[in-house]
NUKELO-8960 format. One record per residue: residue in one letter; x, y, z of N, C-alpha, C in turn. Coordinates in pm, whole numbers, plus 50000, padded with zeros to 5 digits. Atoms other than C-alpha are relative to their C-alpha. Example, Ala and Ser with C-alpha at 12.3 -4.5 7.8 and 13.67 -1.06 7.14 Angstrom:
BEGIN
A500894988150000512304955050780500905012050000 S499184988149994513674989450714499235010950073 
This chain:
BEGIN
X498594997649966181341479785374500194998450150 X499745002349858182901469285705500415012950068 X499654988149923183581493485985501475003649979 X498584997150018187341489585947500285005949863 X499804994650134187111495985574499575014549994 X500464986149995185131527585645501065008950063 X498954992349933187821539285885501175002249906 X498834999350086190541531185632499845010149889 X500184991150114188991553385369499595014050041 X500474986949956188021583385584501145009650019 X499024989549973189791616385633499265011750059 X500634988349942189181649685798500415001950142 X499694997249861188921656086171499964987350080 X499955011749913189861630586433499005001650111 X500954999749889187721621486732500415010150105 X499534990449900189881644086946499815014349956 X500254986550048188981673786731501155006149925 X498874994650071192421678586576499914996449852 X500035002450144192661682086200501174991149961 X498955009050047194601653886038499934999149850 X499965001250145195671648085681499314987349955 X500555012950042194781611585656499694991450122 X500295010349901193181583885858499974986649930 X500015013350058193561547085801499884989650109 X500105010649901193751513885979501184990549987 X498915009649995196281487786080499644987749918 X500175012350077196701458585840500714988550069 X499255010549932199391438986024501005006350096 X499034995749899201751441586321501114989850004 X498835009049995205281426986319501065006550086 X499034993949909207251437086627499875015050000 X500074985449999208171473986605499465006049871 X500504995050128206781476486250498514997249986 X501435001350027203171481986150499765003449853 X500454997050136201691480185801498565004950011 X501334994049991198671502985765499545004249861 X500584994550123196321512085484499795014850025 X499994985749971196951549485475500225007849870 X499844993150129196301565185131500365014650021 X499604986049991198001598685080501045002850106 X498994997949896200571593285356501295005649938 X498764993750044203851612485331501184992350059 X498815007049953207231595285355500675008150111 X499364993449888208811603385691499075007350093 X500944992749915205631617685839499724992450129 X500305005749869204641611886199498564995050000 X501345005749991201621590286280499764994850140 X500375006049871199731577686586499044988549972 X500745012350024198131543486617499224996150125 X500815005549893195291529886829499465010450096 X500614990949903193381544587119501035006350092 X498944994349917196631549887312500855010149925 X499264990650084197991570887025501514997450008 X498605004150002201261551786998500705006949883 X499324991750100203811572886808500844991549906 X499195006850100205381560686484500365009349887 X499534992150114206951572486160499894991549873 X500125007050127206261563085798501384998449938 X498675002350057209381546585653499944993149864 X500135006150132208001529385341498585001849951 X501314998750063205131535185099499924990449882 X500265009350110203711508284869498545001449962 X501384997450036200601520684697499275006750116 X500744994649886198001526884969500534995050134 X499465005749876200011506985223501225008050045 X498884992849939202361525285457500604991350111 X499315007149892204971508485678500495010250101 X499644990949893205461525586012500964993150096 X499195004949889208291520786260499545007350126 X500624994649880206901525686608501075002950106 X499044995849899208771543886883499564996250141 X500465005349871206791527087162499574985549978 X500395014150008205661491787240498734998449917 X501175002850084203211476786992499104989250061 X500855010149935201661452687244498545004449996 X501464998250002197851449187214499505007649878 X500474994250126197791467186880499634988649905 X500485010950085195901446886621499445005649870 X500564996250129194511447286271498665007250021 X501234992349990191761473086230500115012250089 X499824988149916193101498086486500195012349913 X499944987550076192851534086372501425005449994 X498714993450021195891552186232499745014249952 X500134986050042196181589986201501375005449963 X498764993650043198841609086011499745014649970 X500184985750021199161646686023500715005049875 X499234995650115201501647685725501265007650037 X498814992849955204121665585937501144990150024 X498845008449979207611650885935500334999350149 X499575001549861209021637786264500885011950036 X499364987149974210071670986418500215002250149 X499704996149863211441686886734499535014250025 X500264986349958210461717886929501335006250043 X498734993449974213431741786935499745013950054 X500234987249937213341770787176500545000050142 X499504999449862214091781687534499394988850085 X500465010949914213841754087794500664986849968 X499315012450034216061728087627501114996850099 X498845002349914219071732787853499584994350135 X500275006349871219151711188163498974989149994 X501065009950013216481687788027500584986249966 X499705013750039216581649987987498834995149916 X501055004350092214621637987683500214985449962 X499825013150061213931603987536500305002049852 X499584999250140214641595987170499135008449912 X500894991850083211621615187038499625012950073 X500094987249930212061645587267498825000950096 X500974999149891209631636787542500775002350129 X499264997149876210801652287872499754989350105 X500165011549912211431622888105499575004050140 X500394995949866211071642288429498505003250004 X501434997150005207641655088325499194987249983 X500685012950015206661619988214499934992750133 X500015006849869207651606588555498965006350092 X501004993349916205491632788726498594996349957 X501355002750051202511624488503499624985350008 X500345014350011202741586588474500734991150097 X499245008449907205121574888747501274994849936 X498715005250047208291554588703499894992649868 X500195006850128206831534788412499245009349906 X500594990550094206111556688112498774993749934 X501225005050062202541552387994500105001449849 X499944999950145202321543187628499085010749944 X500784989650063201121571787413500095013550069 X499834987249932202011598487669500885009149915 X499264991150089203171628487471499905014550047 X500024986149953203671659987680500875008749911 X499164991250083205131690487504501445000050049 X498585000349963208921691187497500405012550077 X499694987549932209031727587609498865003950092 X500994996249898207251740087920499145011649948 X500904989750052204181759487808499615010450105 X500434990949894203561775888147501095009650043 X498904991749953207001789788224500175012149909 X499764987850077207701825588117501495003049997 X498594997050021211021838087984500175015049976 X499764985550020212511873487991500525002849859 X499684998150141212451881787619500405014549973 X499534986750038214461911387486500115000449848 X499954999950148213741919287116501275006749949 X498804994550062216701926486889499715006449864 X500384994550130214801936986574498815009450017 X501084990249995212381965386503499084998449880 X500915000550115209281967886281500585007549881 X499474994050122210141975885921501304993749954 X498735006350036213321954985923499764988249907 X500045011650088213831930685635500834988850063 X499325010949931214741896985782499934987349915 X500035013250063215481861685670500264989650108 X499865010749903215631828085840501394999250059 X498725001449930218351822986099500455012550072 X499624988049927218531858986220499484999350143 X500374999949858218291866086593498855009750020 X501184991849976214811878686676500075006850136 X499904994649865215491883687047500864990950085 X499155007949911217491870987342499304997350132 X500535004149870216651852987665501184994850083 X498965005549912219011847087958499454987250060 X500615012649959218051810487984500634994450126 X499285004349880220721800788238501085010350028 X498924990849967223551818488415501174998649903 X498895002750091225931802988160499715003449856 X500304999350143224071807687834498845009549972 X501064991450052222071834287655499344992949883 X500735006650109219381818587438499605010449897 X500314990850109219061835887103498834994349920 X501215004550070215551832086962500185002849851 X499724998850143215921825686589498725000649918 X501075000450099213641833286299500114986649927 X499935013150067212721799386144500655000949863 X499244999350126214881790785840499185003149876 X500794998250122211991791785592499325013649993 X500724987249995210711826585692500895011249945 X499304988450057211731857585495498985010949973 X500934989150026210121891885475500285012150088 X499884987649922209451924185667499284998350133 X500625000549868208781925986039498975011350009 X501054989949988205481943786097499605002250145 X500344998349859205141938586472500964992050086 X499155006849902207401929686767499535004050139 X500434996949864206381927087131501115007450074 X498964993449920208201949387383500684990050093 X499285008649907210711934887628499104996550117 X500845004749890209021914187896500064985050012 X500035014449978208271879388022498844993849924 X501005006450083206421856587783500194984950003 X499935014550015205581819687746500424996849857 X499485003650133206981800487449498915000349893 X501084999950098203541799187282499595014149960 X500394986350030203231837187282500565004349864 X499534994350127203421853686940500795012650032 X499144988749964206381877286981500315008949880 X499774991850118206591889986621499144995049885 X500705003750123204801890386287500845004849881 X499214996950120206511889585948499094999049879 X500795000350124204861898585614500904995749886 X499235005250113206051879085312499044996049890 X500855003150116204391878084968498525001050034 X501394997749967201161891785110499474991450114 X500415008649888201051865985391500705004450126 X499414996949870201681870885759500404987250070 X499505011449923203801846685962500075004250147 X499914997549856203321845686338501214992550055 X498785005949945206631839686514499884998950151 X499965002449856206781824186859501454998450044 X498645001449950209771818487081500584986349971 X499485013050042210111783286945499474997049861 X500515005050127209721765986612500334985249990 X499795014450018209691730186487500904997749878 X499115003350110212261713586263500104984949986 X499905014650021212401678586104501374994750041 X498745005149946215041656886269500924994649891 X499165006250103216251640785946500465010049894 X499614989650095216821673685763501045008950066 X498954991549945220091692185823499595014749991 X500334985750000219591728685920501005007449911 X499104992950094221001752785659500905009950073 X499074990149948223971775385723500425009149885 X499634990450104225221806185538501264995749926 X498725004050061228721792185477500684989950092 X499265010049923230841762785587501495003349995 X498574997349990234391768285711500784986950018 X499125011449972237341744485729500254999250150 X499725001149856237701730986085501505001350025 X498584997949977241061745786190500305005750138 X499804995849861240571755586556499834987850088 X500105012449923241281727486804498915000650107 X500895001649886238651715287046500874995350116 X499135003449887240641715987369499234991050095 X500675009849914239721685087570500624999050138 X499315001649872242271687287851500624986450018 X499405013449995243351651587774501265000449913 X498734997850069247041652287679500174991349875 X499805009050114247031621887451499175004449880 X500854995350109244211637387247500475013449946 X499644986650046245241673887234501375000549934 X498644999450052248921667087165500254990449884 X499685010050102248931635586953498914998449896 X501105002650093245471631486799498935010850016 X500934988849974243791665986804498734999149918 X501294998950067240181672186710499675014749984 X500344986150026239061704686550498535002550030 X501394996249984235871723286634499304999149865 X500685002550125233371712586372500444987049935 X499545012750053235141679386320499184988450052 X500685012249957234051643586375501054990050044 X499085009849945235761617286588499234987650041 X500585012649954235101580986676500874994450110 X499295006349888236031562786997499604985350003 X500325014349995235961525286925500794992850107 X499295007749900236861500187189499134989050055 X500775011249944235841467187348499445003650137 X500594997949868233881463987671501115001250105 X499034998349893235861476987969501225008149963 X498824992350042238291498387768499925014750041 X500094986449950236981531187911499325009849908 X500694990950093234741545387636499115009950075 X500974991449931232081558687873500695010450086 X499284990449916234541574688117500655010849913 X499404990150089236351591387827498945009749948 X501094991350045233031604687696499605009750111 X500354991449887232221618088043501065011050018 X498924990249986235631635188063499905010749892 X500134990450109235101651187724498815009250023 X501184991949974231621662887821500275010650106 X499754990749891232941679288134501055010549966 X498834991450010236241694188024500215006549864 X499734993950130236101701887652499475014349998 X500384985850000235761738587564498835003149908 X501274997350066232461734487382499095007950092 X500884991649917229901759987500498714992950037 X501215007949972226961735587481500374985349981 X499715014350005227161698187550498694992449977 X501135008950026224691673487397500504985750019 X499595013949977224991637887531498844990949963 X501025009450047223061610187354500374986150048 X499825013849956222811576987538499134991149915 X500755007550102221791554087254500164985150022 X499995014549984220951518487355500924994950108 X499135004549892223251517787657499174994650116 X500705005749885222401499887979499435011050088 X500694990149919220001517688209500825004850118 X499224995849883222361517588508501115009749960 X498984990650045225031535288300499405013949979 X500654987150021222581562588202499635006550133 X500324994649867221431566388564501255005750064 X498744995149945225051569688672500425013149934 X499664987750071225621595888403499145011650047 X500904989449956222551615788507500375004850140 X499614996149864223641615088871501305007949999 X498734992750008227151626188776499795014049947 X500244986850057225911654688560499325009250101 X500684991849900223691666488844500985005450104 X499024995949899226731668389074501145008449942 X498844993450059229301681788828499795015049988 X500024985650020230171718388809500855003349877 X499224995650116231411736788503501355005050050 X498694996249947235181739888559500385014449968 X499644986550040235301773788386499225010650078 X500844990049933232491790888580499594996050141 X500445004649869231751769588886498514997550009 X501445002450002228081766788784499734985349968 X500325014050035226261733188747500164997449850 X499765003550141227221715688423498694998849923 X501295001850068223541709188347499495013049938 X500474987350053223071746288277500455002449856 X499604998950142224811741487941499964986449931 X500055013650053223881705487869498574995949966 X501275006650032221061685787706500314985149990 X499775014450000220801648287765498864992949929 X500975008550069219041623487536500224985850053 X499865013249938218421590687721499114990149926 X500745010450068217411560587517500674986750032 X499315011749948218371529387709499644987349923 X500145012550076218581493487587498644993550020 X501305006249979215201484187738498875008049935 X500994992450075213401510987534499884994149859 X500175005650135212031502387186501225002449913 X498764999350076214891495186950499955010749892 X500094990150107213581518186677500225014250051 X499804986649945213731548086912501485003550007 X498564997150000217521544386914500385008249878 X499664992850122217661556186556499575014550011 X500504986349988215541586786631500855008150097 X499264992649898217651595886936501255006649943 X498814994150061220771601586725499645012649923 X500424988450078218901625286494499465011150091 X500464989949904217261642586789501185007950055 X498824993349945220671650086938500665009349901 X499294991750097222231663186618499165012049958 X500864988750036219201685286540500055010850108 X499874990349890219351701686885501375006749994 X498654994350011223111706286836500075010549889 X500004990450110222561723586500499255012750039 X500774988349958220001746686662500885009450083 X499114991449921222531759286918501175005049916 X498974995250094225171761186643499525012349927 X500544988750074222881784786452499875012450087 X500004988549910222781806886760501395006050016 X498634994949990226551811386729500814993550109 X499275007049895227711785786986500794988349942 X499225012050035230321758486966499464988450083 X500725011049936228531725887044500824987249985 X499365013350004230041692087132498924989650026 X500995010749987227811661687078500724986850022 X499465013249973228721628287236498904989749981 X500975010650025226881597587109500574986850048 X499525012549940227251565587311498854989950001 X498975002950099227041543187121499334998649863 X500535001150135226601543986745499824985549957 X500195014250032226901505986738498584995650030 X501395003449966223531502986913499045006049897 X500814993850105222091526786655500044991449874 X499875008650118223451504886376499244986950019 X500765012349973221911474386544498505002449979 X501414996650025218541492186531499725000149850 X500175000350146219021497486157499954985649950 X499975014050043219821460486122498684993150031 X501265006649965216671449686306498875004949912 X501064994750086214411472986109500164994649858 X499765005150134216061461985785499574985549984 X500425014050007215461425385865498494998750004 X501475000349996211821432285952499405004049867 X500484995750131211441449685617500384990149890 X499555010350094212971418885450500915005749893 X499014994450092215711439785292501174990349987 X498875008850024218671421785140501145003950094 X498954996349903221291420385419501385000449935 X498604999650042224931429585367500834993050108 X499105006849907227891419985586499465000050143 X500455002149862226931406185930498555004250021 X501424997249988223271412985857499635014649997 X500314985750005223581450885846499465003549862 X500514996150133221691468585566501105005649913 X498984995450095223621478085255500245015050010 X499864985449989223021515085329500595004450133 X499434996349870224771513985669501035011149985 X498964990050017227751533885541499455013749969 X500574987050036225621561285388499255006350117 X500704994649883223521564785705501015005650101 X498964995149910226661567985919500605013049947 X499434988050059228101593385678499055011950012 X500984989249991224881613685676499955005850140 X499994995149861225061615986056501265008150028 X498754993149967228741625186091500205012649916 X499814988350086228571649585799499165011950044 X500734988549946226111671085993500835007750102 X499054991949923229081681986202500545010949909 X499414989650084230891712986084500115013350072 X499824986249950232031748486154499445009249893 X500764992350099229811774385988499945014750036 X500434986249978228991810885946498494999950005 X501455000349983225471815586076499355010949917 X500744989850075222761835385901499985013350072 X499954987449924223061861186179501385006449992 X498674994250017226721866886086501044995050098 X499055005349903228321848186377500644987149951 X499365012750032230271815986388499604989750104 X500365010949911229181782786535500534986949944 X499495013050046230161746486515499304988850075 X500455012449937228981711286589501134990049986 X498965010349998231681686586689499374987150048 X500635012849968230551650286689501054990050045 X499115010549948232261623686902499124987850027 X500835012049987230681589586857500814988150046 X499315012249956231701558687049499454988149921 X500355012150074231671524886876500354988150088 X499805011849915231331491387056500114987549914 X499865011950085232731464586823500014987350084 X500015012549923231971429286948501394993950007 X498695006049982235121414487096501165009049965 X498934990850037237081445687007500494998349857 X499625002550139237121435786639499785012649916 X500114987650074237871467786448499734997949851 X500305002750140237251450386115498514998049975 X501445001850020233501447186177499425012349930 X500484989650092231261468685951499855013950060 X500244986649944230311497186188501315007350022 X498714993749975233891503986295500705003449869 X499314997850127235231500485942499415011849924 X500644988750069232671524285790500295013050073 X499774987949922233101548986074501425005249979 X498604996150017236881548986035500225007449868 X499834993650131236551558785669499315013549991 X500794987750005234231587885754500605011050087 X499614989949903235611605586062501405005349971 X498674994150016238621628486075500954996450111 X499155004349889239911615786411499484986650050 X500345013849962239971579486522500804996850125 X499355002449871240721573386891499734985650043 X500215014349973241071535586917500434996850143 X499705004049862240921521687271500544985850001 X499315012849994243141492387364499654992850129 X500295008049881242041464687601501274996850079 X498785002249921245661455787694500435012250081 X499674988049924246301491987794499055001950117 X500984998849892243081492687995500274989750109 X499695010349901244011459788165501245003850081 X498804995449929247361475788255499715012850079 X500444988149927245361504588412500665012749944 X499504988150069246691529188156498795006949936 X501154992550052243921554788099500425014449971 X500875005950102242901569487864500764989549919 X499345011350065243631536687688500045001849849 X499914997050143244251553087350501184992449940 X498965007850069246191529687121500655008949894 X499354990750092248751551886946500384993449868 X499715006750127249371525286679498815000449906 X501195000750085245771523786554499275013449989 X500694987150001244661559486629500635009449897 X499484989950092245021588586389499155012650010 X500754987550009243951624586338500325006749868 X499834992650124243401641886008499965015150019 X500114985749972243101675786180501325006050048 X498754995249942246711678286304500605011549919 X499424989450083247971698786010499125012449999 X500914988550006244861720786013500115008750125 X499984992149876245191731286379501395005150033 X498634995649973248961737286358500085015150009 X499924985450002248451774086275499505006050131 X500524995049872246371779186592501054998750109 X498975002149898249091764186811501215009149975 X498864991450031251821783586630499725014450040 X500364986349967249981816386674500005002450150 X500134998349855249431810187043501304997050075 X498825004449926252691793287143501285001149918 X498784997050075255181805186880500744987449955 X499445011950065255761771686711500444988950094 X499485010449911256721752287026499134987549995 X500885011850003253651729487001500374990949885 X499655008250116254551717986652501344993250020 X498685005849980258171712586752499944987650088 X500005011149906257451690187049499054988849956 X500895010450051254501672186891500734991749895 X499255007350101256681663286597501134991750058 X498935007749936259491652086829499464986850053 X500605012449951257171626886994499694990649885 X500335008550115256001614586656501254994249935 X498785004750063259561611886528500524987550070 X499545011649926260401587586804499174987749968 X500865011250030257501566286688499964996849851 X500075002250144257941569686314501384997349944 X498735003050065260631560386065500315010349891 X499794989750103260541592585864500665012250061 X499364989049931262841613386080500645009949903 X499334991150094264611627285772499065010649944 X500954990450054261411645285673499605010550102 X500524991449895260861662586006500485014549991 X499584986050005263001694085949499115008849913 X500884992050086260521705085680498645002450064 X501304998649936257591702485922499995012150092 X500134989449903256251729886143500404994750137 X499525004749869257551728686504498984991650076 X501005008049927254241716186648499944985949943 X500065013250062254171687786397501224991650036 X498795007449963257751678386485499824993550137 X500215005749866256801673786852499064988149993 X500985010950005253761652486772500574987749933 X499485011550073255551630586520501144993350076 X498915005949923258571625986744499474991350113 X500575007849890256431614187034499434986849950 X500565012450055254561589086820501114990849950 X498885008250044257841577686669500674992950115 X499405006249881259271571287016499174988150047 X500865010749949256281550487122500024987949907 X500015011350094256281529486807501354992949996 X498685006349995260021523786817500154991650126 X499935007549874259731513187181499194987249992 X500825012050014256981488787087500754989249922 X499195009650074259281472586833501104994150089 X498945004849910262081470487092499444990650106 X500635008949903259661454687338499854985949944 X500145013150064258991426687092501364993249984 X498665005850013262731421987031500504995150135 X499535003649866263471421687405499314987550051 X500715012049957260821394987457500644987349944 X499365011650063262851372187227501434998150049 X498575001349968266501379787309500345004750141 X499754995349865266121395487655500405014650001 X499684985649994266421432187764501495002850007 X498574997549984270101428587851500745000149867 X499345000650130270931421787486499835012849920 X500204987450071269711456187379501185009350025 X498934990049982272261483687324499545010950095 X500364989049909272391513587559499025009749934 X500914990950070270721535087295498594994249995 X501315006450006267891509887254499364999450138 X500555000249864267511506287632499485013850039 X500444986449965267291544087671498695003549926 X501254997850074264641545987397498844993050067 X501055007949934262661518787572499575006750131 X500344993749871262851535987914499405013949980 X500564986850026262171570587768498554999049956 X501395002050042259011557287602499124997050120 X500775002749879257861543587937499795012650082 X500164987249931258511577788090498875008149937 X501044992550071256321593987823498624993950027 X501285006749977253581567987870499475002950140 X500464999049861253451570088250499915014350048 X499974986349949254251606788298499295010149914 X500644990350089252541622787999498694995049943 X501215005050067250041600987812498974995050099 X500955005049899248501585088121499395011750075 X500704989049934245911606688296498914994450090 X500935005249900243821600988608498775008950005 X501254992250001240201612288570499515003250140 X500474998049863239721610088948500935008850082 X499054991549929242721631689042499665014649976 X500434986150011241901668089113500915008249909 X499064992550083245041680688937500104994149860 X499705006750127245491654888662498784998349910 X501195002650081241871652488543499925009249878 X500014990550112242361683188319501375006649991 X498684993950021245561696988167499865011149898 X500104988650090245711731588012500974998549883 X499055000750113247351735987670501405004650039 X498694995049959250161755687837500804989350074 X499315010549926250991727688079500314988149910 X499755011050093250621701287808501275002449919 X498884997050088253111718787584501325000050076 X498764999349922255681725787855500414986250049 X499695013449951255441690788003500514991149887 X499545008050113255741674487661501385004249952 X498694995150040258711696687577501094994450090 X499005005049905260551685787893500284985249975 X499815014450024259971648687826500854997649875 X499285002450124261211650687468501415005650006 X498664994649985264171672687563500894990750081 X499255009949922265261647487827500394988349912 X499695011350089265051619987567501145003549904 X498964996250096267151639187315501355002050068 X498744998149928269741649287574500614986650040 X499505013249963270011613287692500634992849881 X499435006450119270621601087337501375005849967 X498704993750027273431626287293501074994850095 X499035004849902275101614987614500384985449973 X499725014150029274791578087521500924998749879 X499145000550118276381584987182501455003150034 X498634996649960279431598187372500454991950121 X499455009549905279801568887605499344999250135 X500685000949870277451575387899499074987949999 X500885011849999275751542287996498575003650034 X501434997649977271961540288005499684999850149 X500315001149858271941529888371500355012750076 X499644987349936273681562388467498905010449979 X501094990650026270881582288302498774996650083 X501195004049924268201562188479500125003450147 X499814996549859269731571888815499845014950026 X500224985649982269021608988757498815002050094 X501084999249899266931618389068498725006749950 X501194992250038264591643188899499114992949899 X500875007550090263271617188655498754995250072 X501165004049921261001604988934499055011850018 X500834987949987259781640688991499305003149869 X500604997450130259181644188618498824990749976 X501095009650019257041612788614498785003950083 X501124996549911254931626188904499485014149976 X500364986050018254671661788772498555001649957 X501374998750050251321655388603498975000450112 X500955000449888249641648888940500375009350114 X499544991949886251691671689166500125014849968 X499834985950037252101704188971498705005149938 X501284994950053248851723988920500195007249867 X499964993550131247981739788587500515014350008 X499614986049990248671774788718501385002050063 X498654998949943252171766988855501034995049900 X499035003950101254201764288539501425003550043 X498674996849949257091780088728500664987950064 X499455012249940257491746988912500514990649891 X499515008150112257811729188577501305005749945 X498764993850046260451754288469501154996750095 X498975003649902262361747488792500414985449983 X499705014150022262091710088728500874998349876 X499185000850121263501715288379501435004350029 X498654995549965266451734688522500734989550083 X499375010449918267111707388781500444988249914 X499635011050090267081680688510501235003649917 X498864995350079269521701388305501284998950082 X498835000649912271881704088601500434985750027 X499675013849965271671667288690500564992349881 X499455006750118272271655388333501425004849971 X498634995050016275311678188310500934993650101 X499205006649897276531662788637500324985649960 X499765013750047276111627888489501105000049894 X498974999250105278201638588189501385001750062 X498694998049936280991650988417500454987650075 X499665012049923280831620188639500514988949911 X499605010650092281151597188340501175004049912 X498824995950074284051617188206499715005749864 X500364994250130282201633487919499825015050019 X500094985649989282801670787888498945005349904 X501084994750083279801690087762500545007449879 X499454992450112282021712187548500474990749889 X499485009350100283551681987376498884992549930 X501085008050058280321662787323498965008349928 X501004991750066278281692487212498634998750063 X501315001649933275571685187469499355013650016 X500774987749981272901712087471499184999050126 X500834999849880271051722687778498554997049963 X501415003350025267471709787809499205012649971 X500764987750017266221745487835500225006349863 X499734994650132267751752687493499444991449889 X500485009350102266111723087315498555002649968 
């Protein structure tokens, strides 16, 4: 028997002294895929190949042959090289020390790798994800004799100034606590508790491992009905996203996907931020890392990194690692969700992840579907987005994972498979428009193609907080953009505002097309006012400057008041035009310029200035009515403050 055949049939302990389930040998190498003779291998288990111990995962089993997708370069690997499989599924270390870290797609800490191997990561380098030397101030929350189950809080650690880390009992453990260490500083490898279950003892450390492709269990799932406040007016008012929901941000190159993701990471009211850079250019990831290092949390003034975890998997890294990076991010997000936190995960971009699936599928000689993507593309996308959700944790608290994935359709074609499948899965679809971006209108959200399925669900939250005004003004905006105005009186006030605003924008878009044919002068005064009012809403409300200290974030209170003023001005103008006031007279109202600039000049905490602006507009419109010979009493004009 040859030496390689002997290796292929052996099992037991490896040369390094670690116990392994199976040992085998490489049969063939094809790019990122390796076929190995590995009898007894487990589907999805982690394996290492060659003397460099290159990391891979079993993705197909055919008799004694196992197909592995490798997460590092396969250069210099050849037939006959040794393969070891521990039988353990590809898993992550979950415990204190995650926050502030930058990991690659398989949870290797990049800063530690740089210290050990320099700027170029040595193949096979596999340092522990969590620092084994650092000690953490552990405070136990349970006592001996307590009956416990997986997901309960064993103890707490003040990991950063912003976040208390709650050490969880692993989901599969259930029984009676027989020993707990006293409060003190311990390393993550220290056994801090012992649990007896069915005559066996389980040693619990401050961390545990969990397979990346297995969703973590929750006690109960709730309907997402609390909005994720992003501070971006076009999103919060027109296309809201609920905590525990899923959203997609598709758009062509240069439409502002990355900047929008950065804005959401900084300003959304998620307690933990997970950012996954999947297959993006290296310079973009470097820019993001530098920005995160400089950014401060707007709510506390502390560094944003103290509540963030970054997964960096750039385009020059192995393509198969892109797939793992998405699952790494969502698994870490679920871990913090189980601690009772609201987590926001940004994935940029899921298109690169789908391209990795396409390459692996072609290497496996699977039957391709549309544009070469595998037939299971839709189910894989659904499995990822469906791991979002708002839940009741096993400890009795509430947590959520909100997923926001960007999509990069080639040429901005929203009919391509990734965008089309994503659109059918997510609850909010924020389509970015290249024409809007070219016109320097940011965020370049296209109100014609975008939608939100969470609007009706979050209405109750806005009504409870703002006494129905949000629904009223949101529906008013939508009404101006829609053709179902007769149905609006039956809607809640917040829905009326949103629908009225969208209705205005869509009606103005139709008028723009008509004016391009017959000329603006041929439009009636009412049509001209609609057209100009829509431009006011676009420039003074929907547009937002990420680089402006005041405009970069807008509180819900300012959003609602500002939107109310815009829609009230529009309605008052329509009433005056119906009674003979020309459109040009309305456009000469001095405070309209102040209204357009209010988003950048009036801070979030000075709503009194917005109220004064509303009163000035009311006075000036009444003056226009008198000047044009229209008495308010005769026309039935209502004051803006009463609308």
